[in-house]
C-alpha positions as CSV (number, residue, x, y, z in Angstrom):
1,M,2.6,-4.9,6.3
2,A,5.1,-6.4,8.6
3,T,7.6,-9.2,9.7
4,S,10.6,-8.2,11.3
5,P,11.0,-6.5,14.8
6,E,11.6,-3.5,12.8
7,A,8.5,-3.1,10.9
8,E,6.6,-5.1,13.5
9,R,4.6,-2.2,14.0
10,P,1.9,-0.7,10.5
11,A,3.7,0.8,7.7
12,P,4.7,4.6,7.9
13,S,2.2,7.3,6.8
14,Q,2.0,7.8,2.9
15,G,0.7,10.9,3.9
16,R,1.8,14.5,3.9
17,H,0.5,17.4,6.3
18,R,-0.1,20.9,4.0
19,S,3.5,21.7,5.1
20,G,4.6,19.4,2.0
21,V,6.6,17.6,4.8
22,L,6.3,14.0,4.6
23,H,4.7,11.9,7.9
24,G,7.1,9.1,9.2
25,R,9.8,7.4,9.4
26,R,12.2,6.9,6.7
27,A,14.9,4.6,8.1
28,G,15.2,2.0,11.9
29,R,18.1,0.1,12.2
30,P,21.1,0.0,9.6
31,L,21.2,-1.8,6.1
32,R,23.2,-5.4,7.1
33,K,26.1,-5.1,4.3
34,D,24.5,-8.0,1.6
35,Q,21.4,-5.4,1.8
36,R,23.0,-2.6,1.2
37,A,25.4,-4.7,-1.5
38,R,21.1,-6.3,-2.8
39,M,20.1,-2.6,-3.1
40,A,23.0,-0.4,-4.7
41,R,22.3,-3.6,-7.6
42,D,19.0,-4.1,-8.2
43,L,16.8,-1.2,-6.9
44,P,17.5,1.2,-9.7
45,A,15.9,-1.4,-12.2
46,L,12.9,-1.6,-10.5
47,E,12.8,1.4,-9.3
48,V,10.1,4.5,-10.8
49,G,10.6,8.2,-11.8
50,L,7.6,10.0,-11.3
51,A,8.1,10.8,-14.9
52,E,7.9,6.7,-16.6
53,L,4.3,7.3,-14.7
54,V,3.2,8.9,-17.7
55,D,2.3,5.2,-19.4
56,P,3.0,2.7,-16.0
57,A,2.3,-0.2,-18.4
58,A,4.7,0.3,-19.9
59,L,7.3,-0.5,-16.9
60,F,6.2,-4.2,-17.5
61,E,6.5,-6.6,-20.0
62,P,4.2,-6.0,-23.1
63,G,0.3,-8.1,-22.6
64,I,0.2,-7.1,-19.0
65,A,-3.7,-7.6,-18.1
66,G,-3.7,-4.6,-15.4
67,L,-1.9,-3.1,-12.8
68,R,-2.5,-2.3,-9.2
69,L,-1.4,-0.7,-6.5
70,E,-0.1,-1.0,-2.9
71,V,0.2,1.9,-0.9
72,G,2.7,1.4,2.2
73,F,4.1,-1.7,1.9
74,G,6.1,-2.3,5.2
75,G,8.1,-5.0,4.9
76,G,6.2,-6.5,0.8
77,E,5.4,-9.3,2.1
78,H,1.9,-9.4,0.4
79,L,2.6,-7.7,-2.4
80,A,5.4,-10.4,-3.8
81,H,2.6,-12.4,-2.2
82,E,-0.2,-11.1,-4.9
83,A,2.8,-10.8,-7.3
84,G,3.6,-15.0,-7.3
85,R,0.1,-14.9,-7.7
86,F,-0.6,-12.9,-10.0
87,P,2.0,-12.8,-12.6
88,D,-0.2,-11.5,-16.0
89,L,-0.5,-8.2,-13.0
90,G,2.1,-6.0,-12.9
91,F,2.3,-4.2,-9.5
92,I,3.7,-0.4,-8.2
93,G,4.4,-1.1,-4.3
94,C,5.6,2.4,-2.8
95,E,7.2,2.9,0.3
96,P,9.0,5.4,2.3
97,F,11.4,3.7,4.7
98,L,14.3,2.1,3.3
99,N,14.5,-0.9,5.7
100,G,10.6,-1.9,4.1
101,V,12.4,-1.1,0.7
102,A,15.2,-3.7,1.0
103,K,12.5,-6.2,2.0
104,L,11.2,-6.2,-1.0
105,V,14.0,-6.5,-2.9
106,E,14.9,-9.1,-1.2
107,R,11.7,-11.1,-1.8
108,I,11.6,-9.9,-5.4
109,E,14.9,-11.3,-6.0
110,A,14.3,-14.7,-3.7
111,L,11.3,-15.0,-5.4
112,D,12.5,-14.6,-9.1
113,L,9.3,-11.7,-9.9
114,D,9.5,-9.9,-13.0
115,N,6.1,-8.0,-12.0
116,V,6.6,-5.3,-9.7
117,R,8.1,-1.8,-9.1
118,L,8.9,0.5,-6.7
119,H,8.8,4.3,-5.4
120,A,10.5,4.4,-2.3
121,G,9.0,8.2,-1.9
122,D,5.6,9.9,-0.8
123,A,2.4,8.0,-2.1
124,G,0.9,11.6,-3.2
125,E,2.9,11.9,-5.5
126,L,3.0,8.8,-7.7
127,L,-0.5,9.2,-7.7
128,D,-0.8,13.0,-8.2
129,A,1.7,12.0,-11.4
130,L,-0.2,8.3,-12.9
131,P,-1.9,9.1,-15.3
132,P,-6.5,8.9,-14.7
133,A,-8.5,5.4,-14.7
134,C,-5.1,3.7,-14.9
135,L,-5.2,1.5,-11.8
136,D,-7.1,-2.5,-11.0
137,G,-7.0,-2.0,-7.7
138,A,-5.0,-0.1,-4.3
139,D,-4.5,-1.4,-1.4
140,V,-4.0,0.6,1.8
141,F,-2.7,-2.1,4.4
142,Y,-2.1,-1.2,8.4
143,P,-1.6,2.5,8.2
144,D,0.0,4.4,10.9
145,P,-3.0,5.2,12.3
146,W,-2.3,8.6,13.7
147,P,-4.6,7.6,16.9
148,K,-4.0,11.7,19.1
149,R,-6.7,14.0,17.5
150,R,-4.2,16.8,16.3
151,Q,-2.6,13.4,13.8
152,R,-5.7,13.0,12.7
153,K,-4.5,15.4,9.9
154,R,-1.8,13.1,8.7
155,R,-3.8,9.7,8.0
156,F,-3.0,8.5,4.8
157,L,-7.3,8.0,3.3
158,S,-8.1,11.4,4.1
159,E,-10.4,13.0,1.2
160,P,-8.0,14.5,-0.7
161,N,-6.0,11.2,-1.2
162,L,-9.2,9.0,-1.6
163,G,-9.9,11.7,-4.6
164,R,-6.7,11.1,-6.0
165,L,-7.2,7.3,-5.6
166,A,-10.7,8.3,-7.5
167,R,-8.9,9.8,-10.5
168,A,-6.3,6.9,-10.6
169,L,-9.0,4.2,-10.4
170,K,-10.4,2.3,-13.1
171,P,-14.5,2.4,-12.4
172,G,-15.2,-0.4,-10.8
173,A,-12.0,-1.4,-9.5
174,P,-11.3,-2.2,-5.5
175,L,-10.0,0.2,-3.4
176,R,-8.7,-2.8,-0.3
177,F,-7.9,-1.0,3.6
178,A,-7.5,-3.0,6.6
179,T,-6.7,-2.2,10.1
180,D,-7.0,-3.4,13.4
181,I,-7.6,0.3,14.4
182,D,-11.4,0.4,15.5
183,D,-11.3,4.2,15.3
184,Y,-9.3,4.8,11.6
185,A,-11.7,1.8,10.9
186,G,-14.4,3.8,10.9
187,W,-12.8,7.8,10.1
188,V,-12.8,6.1,6.6
189,L,-15.9,4.7,6.9
190,A,-17.4,7.9,6.9
191,R,-14.7,9.9,5.1
192,V,-15.6,6.9,2.0
193,L,-19.5,7.0,3.0
194,R,-19.7,11.3,2.1
195,S,-18.0,10.8,-1.6
196,A,-19.4,10.9,-4.5
197,D,-16.5,8.3,-6.0
198,F,-16.4,5.0,-4.2
199,A,-19.5,2.4,-3.0
200,W,-18.3,0.2,0.0
201,E,-21.1,-3.0,-1.0
202,A,-21.1,-5.0,2.4
203,R,-23.8,-6.9,3.3
204,E,-23.1,-8.8,6.2
205,A,-20.6,-8.4,9.7
206,D,-18.0,-11.3,7.2
207,D,-18.0,-8.9,4.0
208,W,-15.5,-7.1,6.7
209,R,-14.3,-9.5,9.5
210,K,-12.5,-12.2,6.6
211,P,-9.8,-11.2,5.3
212,W,-9.5,-11.3,1.6
213,D,-9.0,-14.8,-0.9
214,G,-5.9,-15.5,-0.5
215,W,-4.8,-13.6,2.1
216,P,-1.8,-13.7,3.6
217,S,-1.7,-12.7,7.2
218,T,1.6,-11.4,8.9
219,R,2.9,-11.4,12.0
220,Y,2.2,-7.4,13.3
221,E,-2.0,-8.8,12.3
222,Q,-1.5,-11.5,14.5
223,K,-0.1,-10.2,17.3
224,A,-2.6,-7.5,16.9
225,I,-5.1,-10.5,17.1
226,R,-3.5,-12.0,20.7
227,E,-3.9,-8.7,21.5
228,G,-7.9,-8.2,21.0
229,R,-7.7,-5.7,18.5
230,P,-9.9,-7.7,15.4
231,P,-9.0,-6.3,12.1
232,A,-11.5,-4.9,9.8
233,Y,-10.8,-5.9,5.7
234,L,-12.8,-2.9,3.9
235,T,-12.9,-3.2,-0.3
236,F,-14.6,0.4,-2.0
237,V,-15.8,0.1,-5.1
238,R,-14.9,3.1,-7.8
239,R,-18.0,4.0,-8.8
């Protein structure tokens, strides 16, 4: 998700190619002085080390009702919105793009959120570090579509990463995916329908044409709609 001019594009890819290289930009324009100061002050307490993910519930205050993950949170607009709506849940956000991390850290301070933790790196390594069946939901919104045929192996919701997500999600937990790129929606749907781990339970067009309850539309999404790219909102359920 994205709200600023430098981030008004799909969130960077969170996938690794077979070479182990993380694709997508790690930084855009230089951070402002206040952003640098806030990051230095607040990020150490928010950032999650992979070793800590052995018990992800321990990252939050005792008594949280569940855990959710957002992969590629962009500027953090949706993640901060959801954390405010559901203060009893713990949210882990993954984003390698430094400018996006800085924006979410700013939102966390402005909204006084204490139920968000961040991993400013690769989502694959985060998923591998999580214990099995620990997540009550996972979101992947507007990831980089890698439109060229030779780039498609970089798309995040590939068979290997669907397997990683399936391992970390509880049975019955939703995996939500949004994109304004028809080809990417079909590409992901084909892989989910081949998967033994997920079910697509849509029954009518509104099940993928309408966003989820409480959805905070962003500048990127509104631009896509104006340009004739209506989004698809797909929900897959962990079997």
